[in-house]
C-alpha positions as CSV (number, residue, x, y, z in Angstrom):
1,M,53.6,110.0,84.7
2,L,51.2,112.7,85.7
3,I,52.0,115.1,88.6
4,D,49.4,117.0,90.6
5,E,49.1,120.7,89.7
6,G,50.7,123.2,92.0
7,I,53.9,121.2,92.5
8,E,56.9,123.2,91.4
9,T,59.7,121.4,89.5
10,E,63.4,121.7,89.6
11,P,65.1,124.4,87.4
12,P,66.7,123.1,84.2
13,A,70.1,122.8,85.9
14,F,68.7,120.0,88.0
15,N,68.7,117.5,85.1
16,L,67.9,113.9,86.0
17,M,65.6,113.2,83.0
18,E,67.7,110.4,81.7
19,H,66.1,107.7,83.9
20,N,63.1,106.0,82.2
21,H,60.8,106.1,85.2
22,I,61.4,109.8,86.1
23,H,60.1,112.8,84.2
24,H,59.9,115.4,86.9
25,F,61.5,116.0,90.3
26,P,59.1,118.1,92.4
27,I,60.9,120.0,95.2
28,P,59.8,122.2,98.1
29,N,58.8,125.8,97.4
30,N,62.2,127.3,96.8
31,V,63.0,128.8,93.4
32,E,66.7,128.0,92.8
33,G,66.7,124.7,94.6
34,S,68.5,126.1,97.6
35,V,67.6,125.1,101.1
36,D,65.8,127.5,103.4
37,E,68.1,128.0,106.4
38,R,65.4,129.6,108.6
39,P,63.9,127.5,111.4
40,R,60.6,125.9,110.4
41,M,57.6,125.7,112.6
42,T,56.4,122.1,113.0
43,C,53.6,120.6,115.1
44,R,54.4,118.1,117.9
45,A,52.7,115.3,116.0
46,Q,55.1,115.5,113.1
47,A,58.6,114.1,113.2
48,P,61.1,116.9,114.1
49,R,63.5,118.3,111.6
50,G,66.4,117.5,114.0
51,I,68.9,119.7,115.9
52,N,71.8,119.4,113.4
53,R,70.9,122.5,111.3
54,L,70.6,124.7,114.3
55,H,73.7,123.4,115.9
56,W,76.0,122.7,112.9
57,A,77.9,125.8,111.8
58,P,75.4,128.3,113.2
59,N,75.4,131.9,112.0
60,G,77.9,131.1,109.3
61,T,80.6,129.8,111.6
62,K,83.1,127.2,110.4
63,E,83.4,123.8,112.2
64,V,86.9,122.6,112.9
65,M,87.6,118.9,112.5
66,Q,90.7,116.7,112.0
67,F,90.7,114.1,109.2
68,N,92.8,111.0,108.8
69,E,94.7,110.1,105.6
70,K,91.6,108.5,104.2
71,G,89.5,111.6,104.5
72,Q,87.5,110.3,107.5
73,P,86.7,112.8,110.3
74,V,88.3,111.6,113.6
75,E,88.5,114.6,116.0
76,P,86.9,116.0,118.1
77,P,84.4,113.1,118.7
78,H,81.4,115.3,119.6
79,T,81.9,117.4,116.4
80,V,82.3,114.2,114.3
81,A,79.0,112.9,115.7
82,R,77.2,116.2,114.8
83,F,78.8,116.2,111.4
84,S,77.5,112.7,110.7
85,R,74.0,113.7,111.8
86,F,74.2,116.7,109.5
87,L,75.1,114.6,106.5
88,G,72.1,112.3,107.4
89,M,69.7,115.3,107.4
90,L,71.2,116.7,104.2
91,S,70.6,113.4,102.4
92,Q,66.9,113.7,103.2
93,E,66.6,117.1,101.6
94,A,64.2,116.8,98.6
95,S,66.0,119.6,96.8
96,Y,69.3,117.8,96.8
97,F,68.4,114.2,96.7
98,P,64.8,113.4,95.6
99,I,63.4,110.2,96.9
100,N,61.8,109.2,93.6
101,V,65.2,108.7,91.9
102,V,65.9,105.0,91.6
103,D,69.7,105.0,91.5
104,W,72.0,107.2,93.5
105,R,74.5,107.4,90.6
106,H,72.0,109.5,88.7
107,F,72.7,112.4,91.0
108,Y,76.2,112.7,89.5
109,R,74.7,113.4,86.1
110,G,73.2,116.6,87.3
111,S,74.4,119.3,89.7
112,N,72.9,117.7,92.8
113,M,76.1,116.3,94.1
114,D,78.1,119.4,93.4
115,R,75.6,121.6,95.2
116,A,75.4,119.3,98.2
117,W,79.2,119.3,98.4
118,Q,79.4,123.1,98.2
119,R,76.9,123.2,101.1
120,I,79.0,120.9,103.1
121,K,82.3,122.6,102.2
122,G,80.9,126.0,103.3
123,T,80.4,124.7,106.9
124,L,84.0,123.4,107.4
125,D,87.2,125.2,108.3
126,W,89.9,124.8,105.6
127,T,92.6,126.9,107.2
128,Y,94.8,123.8,107.8
129,E,96.9,123.0,104.7
130,I,96.6,119.2,105.3
131,T,92.8,119.5,105.4
132,L,92.8,121.3,102.1
133,E,95.0,118.6,100.5
134,L,92.5,115.9,101.7
135,E,89.5,117.7,100.1
136,P,88.9,115.0,97.3
137,K,89.0,112.2,99.8
138,I,86.8,114.1,102.3
139,R,84.2,114.7,99.5
140,R,84.3,111.0,98.6
141,V,83.7,110.0,102.2
142,C,80.8,112.5,102.5
143,E,79.2,111.2,99.3
144,M,79.4,107.6,100.5
145,K,77.9,108.5,103.9
146,M,75.0,110.5,102.2
147,N,74.4,107.6,99.8
148,D,74.0,105.2,102.8
149,R,71.7,107.6,104.7
150,W,69.6,108.3,101.6
151,K,69.0,104.6,101.0
152,D,68.2,104.0,104.7
153,Y,65.8,106.9,104.6
154,K,63.9,105.5,101.6
155,A,63.9,102.0,103.1
156,N,62.5,103.3,106.4
157,L,59.8,105.3,104.5
158,K,58.8,102.2,102.6
159,K,58.6,100.1,105.7
160,A,56.6,102.7,107.6
161,Y,54.2,104.2,105.1
162,Y,54.1,102.0,101.9
163,T,54.1,98.4,102.9
164,P,51.4,98.7,105.6
165,C,49.2,100.5,103.1
166,L,49.4,98.2,100.1
167,H,45.7,97.4,100.4
168,S,44.6,100.9,101.4
169,P,42.7,103.3,99.2
170,S,44.9,105.3,96.8
171,A,44.3,108.6,98.6
172,E,46.0,107.2,101.7
173,R,48.8,105.4,99.9
174,F,49.8,108.5,97.9
175,H,50.0,110.7,101.0
176,C,52.9,110.3,103.3
177,Q,52.4,111.4,106.9
178,D,56.1,112.2,107.4
179,G,56.5,115.9,107.4
180,R,60.0,115.7,105.9
181,V,58.7,114.1,102.7
182,N,57.8,116.1,99.6
183,Q,54.4,114.8,98.6
184,G,54.9,115.1,94.9
185,Q,58.1,113.0,95.1
186,W,56.3,110.5,97.4
187,K,53.5,110.0,94.8
188,L,56.0,109.3,92.0
189,L,57.9,106.9,94.3
190,V,54.7,105.0,95.2
191,Q,53.9,104.8,91.5
192,L,57.4,103.4,90.9
193,W,57.0,100.8,93.7
194,D,53.7,99.7,92.3
195,T,55.2,98.7,88.9
196,G,55.5,95.0,88.1
197,H,59.3,95.1,88.1
198,A,59.5,96.5,91.6
199,Q,56.8,94.0,92.8
200,E,58.8,91.1,91.4
201,Q,61.8,92.3,93.4
202,V,59.8,92.6,96.6
203,N,58.0,89.2,96.3
204,G,61.1,87.3,95.1
205,S,62.8,84.6,97.0
206,K,65.6,85.4,99.4
207,P,68.9,84.3,97.9
208,D,71.7,82.8,100.1
209,C,75.0,84.5,100.4
210,I,76.7,82.5,97.7
211,T,73.9,83.0,95.2
212,F,73.8,86.7,96.0
213,F,77.6,87.0,95.4
214,T,77.2,85.2,92.1
215,L,74.4,87.5,91.0
216,T,76.2,90.6,91.9
217,H,79.5,89.6,90.4
218,T,78.2,88.3,87.0
219,R,77.6,90.2,83.9
220,K,74.4,90.0,81.8
221,N,76.1,87.5,79.5
222,G,76.7,85.2,82.4
223,E,80.5,85.8,82.7
224,P,82.1,86.8,86.0
225,V,83.1,90.5,86.2
226,D,86.8,89.5,86.9
227,A,89.1,86.6,87.4
228,R,89.0,86.8,91.2
229,S,85.2,86.7,91.2
230,A,85.3,83.7,88.8
231,A,87.7,81.9,91.2
232,I,85.5,82.6,94.2
233,I,82.4,81.4,92.4
234,D,84.1,78.2,91.2
235,E,85.5,77.4,94.6
236,S,82.2,78.0,96.3
237,N,80.4,75.8,93.8
238,T,83.0,73.0,94.3
239,K,82.5,73.0,98.1
240,L,78.8,73.0,97.7
241,K,79.1,70.0,95.3
242,L,80.9,68.0,98.1
243,Y,77.8,68.4,100.3
244,A,75.5,67.3,97.4
245,D,77.7,64.3,96.7
246,R,77.3,63.2,100.3
247,N,73.5,63.6,99.9
248,E,73.5,66.3,102.6
249,I,70.9,69.1,102.5
250,I,72.4,72.4,101.6
251,T,70.9,74.7,104.2
252,E,71.5,78.4,104.7
253,Q,74.0,77.6,107.5
254,V,76.0,75.4,105.1
255,C,76.1,78.3,102.6
256,H,77.4,80.6,105.4
257,N,80.1,78.1,106.3
258,V,81.2,77.7,102.7
259,Y,81.1,81.5,102.1
260,A,83.3,82.0,105.2
261,D,85.7,79.2,104.1
262,V,86.2,80.9,100.7
263,L,86.2,84.6,101.7
264,G,87.0,84.4,105.4
265,P,84.8,85.4,108.4
266,E,82.9,88.7,108.7
267,K,84.9,91.6,110.3
268,Y,84.3,94.8,112.1
269,N,80.6,94.0,112.9
270,R,79.7,94.4,109.2
271,V,78.1,91.8,106.8
272,R,79.3,91.7,103.3
273,G,76.6,92.0,100.6
274,F,73.9,93.4,102.9
275,G,74.8,97.1,102.7
276,T,75.5,99.7,105.4
277,G,73.8,99.4,108.7
278,V,73.5,95.6,108.8
279,V,75.5,94.2,111.8
280,W,76.3,90.6,112.9
281,S,73.2,90.3,115.1
282,D,70.9,91.0,112.1
283,V,72.1,88.0,110.1
284,P,72.1,84.8,112.3
285,G,74.4,82.0,111.2
286,I,77.3,83.9,109.8
287,R,80.8,83.2,110.9
288,T,82.5,86.2,112.4
289,E,86.1,87.1,113.3
290,K,87.0,87.0,116.9
291,R,89.3,89.9,117.9
292,G,91.1,91.2,121.0
293,I,89.7,90.0,124.3
294,C,87.1,87.8,122.6
295,R,89.8,85.8,120.8
296,E,91.8,85.4,124.1
297,V,88.7,84.3,126.0
298,E,87.9,81.8,123.2
299,A,91.5,80.5,123.2
300,I,91.4,80.1,127.0
301,T,88.0,78.4,126.8
302,V,89.3,76.0,124.1
303,A,92.4,75.2,126.1
304,Y,90.3,74.6,129.2
305,E,88.0,72.3,127.4
306,E,91.0,70.4,126.0
307,Q,92.3,70.0,129.5
308,I,88.9,68.8,130.8
309,K,88.7,66.4,127.9
310,A,92.3,65.0,128.6
311,A,91.5,64.8,132.3
312,N,88.3,62.8,131.6
313,I,90.2,60.5,129.3
314,E,92.8,59.9,132.1
315,I,90.1,59.3,134.6
316,E,88.4,56.7,132.3
317,R,91.8,55.0,131.8
318,L,92.4,54.8,135.6
319,K,88.9,53.5,136.1
320,M,89.4,50.8,133.5
321,E,92.8,49.8,135.0
322,A,91.3,49.6,138.5
323,S,88.4,47.5,137.1
324,E,90.8,45.1,135.3
325,R,93.0,44.9,138.5
326,E,89.9,44.0,140.6
327,E,88.9,41.4,138.1
328,R,92.4,39.8,138.2
329,Q,92.4,39.8,142.0
330,R,88.9,38.2,142.1
331,I,90.1,35.5,139.7
332,E,93.3,34.9,141.7
333,Q,91.3,34.7,144.9
334,A,88.8,32.2,143.3
335,N,91.8,30.1,142.1
336,V,93.4,30.1,145.6
337,V,90.1,29.1,147.3
338,A,89.6,26.3,144.7
339,Q,93.1,25.1,145.3
340,L,92.7,25.1,149.1
341,R,89.4,23.2,148.8
342,K,91.1,20.7,146.5
343,E,94.0,20.2,148.9
344,Q,91.5,19.9,151.8
345,T,89.5,17.3,149.9
346,D,92.6,15.4,149.0
347,S,93.8,15.5,152.7
348,M,90.4,14.3,153.9
349,V,90.5,11.4,151.4
350,V,93.9,10.4,152.5
351,H,93.0,10.7,156.2
352,N,89.8,8.6,155.7
353,R,91.8,6.0,153.8
354,R,94.4,5.9,156.6
355,M,91.6,5.5,159.2
356,E,90.0,2.7,157.2
357,L,93.3,0.9,157.0
358,E,93.9,1.3,160.7
359,V,90.4,-0.1,161.4
360,E,91.0,-3.0,159.1
361,N,94.3,-3.7,160.9
362,M,92.6,-3.6,164.3
363,K,89.9,-6.0,163.0
364,R,92.5,-8.4,161.7
365,E,94.4,-8.2,165.0
366,L,91.2,-8.8,167.0
367,R,90.2,-11.7,164.8
368,A,93.6,-13.2,165.1
369,A,93.4,-12.9,168.9
370,I,89.9,-14.5,168.9
371,M,91.1,-17.4,166.8
372,S,93.9,-18.1,169.1
373,A,91.6,-18.5,172.1
374,P,89.6,-21.8,171.4
375,M,92.0,-23.8,173.5
376,R,91.6,-21.6,176.5
377,A,87.8,-21.8,176.1
378,A,87.9,-25.6,176.1
379,D,90.1,-25.8,179.2
380,A,87.6,-23.5,181.0
381,G,84.8,-26.0,180.4
382,I,82.7,-23.7,178.5
383,V,80.7,-25.4,175.8
384,E,80.9,-23.5,172.6
385,P,77.5,-23.6,171.0
386,N,77.4,-24.1,167.3
387,R,74.8,-21.5,167.0
388,V,73.2,-19.0,169.2
389,D,69.8,-18.0,168.0
390,V,68.2,-16.0,170.7
391,S,65.9,-13.0,170.5
392,E,67.3,-11.6,173.7
393,A,70.4,-12.6,175.6
394,C,71.9,-11.2,178.7
395,V,75.6,-11.6,178.6
396,T,78.3,-10.4,181.0
397,R,81.7,-9.3,179.8
398,T,84.4,-10.9,181.9
399,E,87.5,-9.7,180.1
400,Q,87.6,-6.3,181.7
401,G,86.8,-7.6,185.2
402,T,83.4,-5.8,185.3
403,S,79.8,-7.0,185.3
404,L,78.6,-4.8,182.6
405,K,75.3,-6.1,181.2
406,I,74.7,-5.7,177.5
407,Q,71.4,-6.4,175.8
408,A,72.4,-8.1,172.6
409,S,71.6,-10.9,170.3
410,G,73.7,-12.9,167.8
411,E,74.6,-16.2,166.2
412,V,77.6,-18.4,165.9
413,E,79.7,-17.7,162.8
414,D,81.5,-20.3,160.9
415,D,84.8,-19.4,162.5
416,G,83.3,-20.2,166.0
417,F,82.7,-16.8,167.5
418,V,79.5,-15.0,168.3
419,V,78.6,-11.7,166.8
420,L,76.3,-9.8,169.1
421,H,74.5,-6.6,168.1
422,N,73.5,-4.0,170.6
423,N,69.7,-3.7,170.5
424,G,68.6,-0.5,168.8
425,T,72.1,0.4,167.6
426,V,74.4,-0.4,164.7
427,D,77.3,-1.3,167.0
428,E,78.9,-4.7,166.5
429,M,80.6,-6.7,169.2
430,V,82.4,-9.8,168.4
431,Y,82.8,-12.3,171.3
432,R,84.0,-15.8,171.7
433,P,81.7,-18.0,173.8
434,C,84.4,-18.3,176.3
435,M,84.5,-14.6,176.8
436,V,80.9,-14.2,177.8
437,N,78.6,-15.9,180.3
438,V,75.1,-16.3,179.2
439,T,72.9,-15.6,182.1
440,R,69.6,-15.6,180.4
441,F,68.2,-15.9,177.0
442,N,64.8,-16.1,175.3
443,K,64.0,-18.2,172.3
């Protein structure tokens, strides 16, 4: 690759030539690769250099911090925060960590990491014996933090100054407006990003978490890196096959569920496989571990929902029992009413039958009395007509000692008595000729 003239390069001690894409590492204008400690004048339009260099170990003082057994700074909190920002600014130094280097591991091949550590070490207080014993662990923690900050720094530069200018003229694309960036390194980095291999990575499809785990834990020959990785890959594929056998669509959410079933939920607001800085809210659909008060609240919520569910089931059961009881009562009432109606009907039938029998008995008695009276009629000199055929007869009843006049008509029956009918009614009156006196009749 060609580099613009006038850009100084790193001294021979800064040797990172082994990478195929990198031939030179331009740095700012300092001869031995050291960082200029003097405050720099910047315009307001440019991004500031930050306050860490001015407020971290000023005037050659030593910063006092306490570290845990893993080499992580823990006390005091304000100093720990300033130290973290100092490491972030140091990872952006072009003389220590050029941005046109592809892989962070290449910095271990030269003196970059050693020089950066000496810079860090010179700002810390090592008077405590326990701090001195933890030096290897402290260095490893610092290197990991600077690695993360360096990657984030490059990613932010690409997002802010490379991606929006893909279709811009070369003069704009090869010039970064960020004042912290070495322009020579930026040009080499843009040329690297423009290569076909880098573009394939940018334009590729987004793998799911299981595919990503398989790709990152498989060698070039297709074999897993270790037995544990092989077991995880096999178990994940087996669970995915169960979904495929049920003809279910394997979505990203399904992959997240299978991934959590095999490896467990995500913890500590970090997402495995996505690198530093990615939190739970950045990856929707993942399953996370509930801790502390969240777990208690969830347990209480689940218990409450179970109680509500049980109460609803009990209410439905009581409603069903009440409905069944009402139905039984309705049927029983209907049966009672039907029985009462049947008894009433049977009683009426019996009563009517008894009344009919009494009427028949009365008729028989009356007829018997009438049949026994012919002799008395003969003795009274009343001529018994064989037939009375009158349209209107006025008769007088004499049995009751009254002179009640009845408009009636009738004829002599075979048994010798007259049946008279009240005019205009259905009443029947049976008289012997001797019992009535015909006062007038019309033919």
